[in-house]
C-alpha positions in Angstrom: -20.2 -8.7 -9.9 -17.7 -7.0 -12.3 -14.1 -6.7 -11.4 -14.3 -2.9 -11.4 -17.4 -2.9 -9.1 -15.8 -5.2 -6.6 -12.6 -3.2 -6.7 -14.5 0.0 -6.1 -16.2 -1.7 -3.1 -12.8 -2.8 -1.8 -11.6 0.8 -2.0 -14.6 2.1 -0.1 -13.8 -0.2 2.7 -10.1 0.7 2.7 -10.6 4.1 4.4 -9.8 4.6 8.1 -8.1 1.2 8.4 -5.2 0.8 10.8 -3.4 -1.5 8.4 -2.2 -1.1 4.8 -4.8 -2.6 2.4 -3.6 -5.0 -0.3 -4.7 -5.6 -3.9 -3.3 -8.6 -5.6 -3.4 -8.6 -9.4 -3.1 -11.8 -11.4 -0.6 -10.3 -13.9 0.9 -7.0 -15.2 -2.1 -6.3 -17.4 -4.5 -6.4 -14.5 -2.1 -4.4 -12.3 -2.2 -1.6 -14.8 -6.0 -1.7 -14.8 -6.1 -1.5 -11.0 -3.7 1.5 -11.1 -6.0 3.2 -13.6 -9.0 2.6 -11.3 -7.1 4.0 -8.4 -6.1 7.2 -10.3 -9.7 7.6 -11.5 -10.8 7.3 -7.8 -8.5 10.1 -6.8 -5.6 8.1 -5.4 -2.1 9.3 -5.8 0.9 7.0 -6.4 3.8 7.0 -4.0 7.0 5.7 -5.6 9.0 5.1 -2.4 8.7 5.0 1.4 9.3 8.8 1.6 6.2 9.4 -0.6 4.1 7.2 1.7 5.6 8.8 4.7 4.7 12.3 3.6 1.0 11.3 3.1 0.2 9.3 6.2 0.1 12.3 8.4 -2.3 14.2 6.2 -6.1 13.8 6.7 -8.1 12.2 3.9 -5.0 11.0 2.0 -5.6 8.4 -0.7 -2.3 6.8 -1.7 -1.1 3.6 -3.4 2.2 2.0 -3.9 3.1 -0.6 -6.6 5.5 -3.4 -5.6 7.3 -4.3 -8.9 9.4 -7.5 -8.9 9.0 -8.2 -5.2 8.4 -6.1 -2.1 11.4 -4.0 -0.8 12.5 -4.2 2.8 11.6 -0.5 3.3 8.0 -1.0 2.2 7.7 -4.2 4.3 9.0 -2.2 7.3 6.4 0.5 6.6 3.6 -2.1 6.5 4.8 -3.5 9.8 5.0 -0.1 11.5 1.9 1.5 10.2 -0.6 -0.2 12.6 1.6 0.7 15.6 0.7 4.4 15.5 4.1 5.6 14.5 6.3 5.0 11.5 10.1 5.6 11.4 12.0 5.5 8.2 15.6 6.3 7.3 15.7 9.2 4.9 18.4 8.2 2.4 18.6 11.7 1.0 19.1 13.6 4.3 20.8 10.6 6.0 18.7 10.6 9.1 15.7 8.9 10.6 12.3 10.5 10.4 9.2 9.7 12.5 5.6 10.2 11.6 2.4 9.6 13.5 -0.3 8.3 11.0 -3.7 9.8 10.9 -6.0 6.9 10.2 -9.4 8.7 9.9 -10.3 9.0 6.3 -6.9 7.8 5.0 -6.5 4.9 2.6 -3.2 3.3 1.8 -3.3 0.5 -0.8 -0.4 -1.8 -1.8 -0.6 -3.2 -5.3 1.3 -6.4 -6.2 1.1 -9.2 -8.7 0.7 -12.8 -7.7 4.3 -13.4 -9.0 5.8 -10.5 -7.0 3.8 -11.7 -3.9 5.4 -15.2 -4.3 8.9 -13.7 -4.7 8.3 -11.6 -1.6 7.3 -14.7 0.4 10.5 -16.4 -0.7 12.4 -13.4 0.7 10.7 -14.0 4.1 8.2 -11.2 3.9 4.9 -12.4 5.3 2.8 -9.7 3.7 -0.6 -11.4 4.0 -0.2 -11.6 7.8 0.6 -7.9 8.1 -2.0 -6.2 5.9 -5.6 -5.3 6.5 -8.3 -5.9 3.9 -7.2 -7.7 0.8 -8.6 -7.7 -2.8 -7.9 -10.3 -5.4 -9.9 -10.8 -8.6 
């Protein structure tokens, strides 16, 4: 099975999950390929927790986030809270907490990360693999 076909299958199963889905790329080159596949599939990239926050309450949202060097505490907190049925983030622009109730039906949230960034995140104490739902790795 080709990488693209198996990634497409992964995306199809990522909808309506009550956890954030995870795609692990072996390197930056593969990460860029996965981003391209997500964009072709109609996913929109969120660049921070506020972007994720805005989309989780909209039906049929397809969103992804790319963890660069390692995972930030904000994104890790989002991953932890998403399955609970409510997500609270601190809005650094408006300097106040915001609360959102996720709509799971038809929504897909995918976290993209390289193996190296995943390793660095584990060193920081973020147990990502224990907190996410379905996981893709080529």
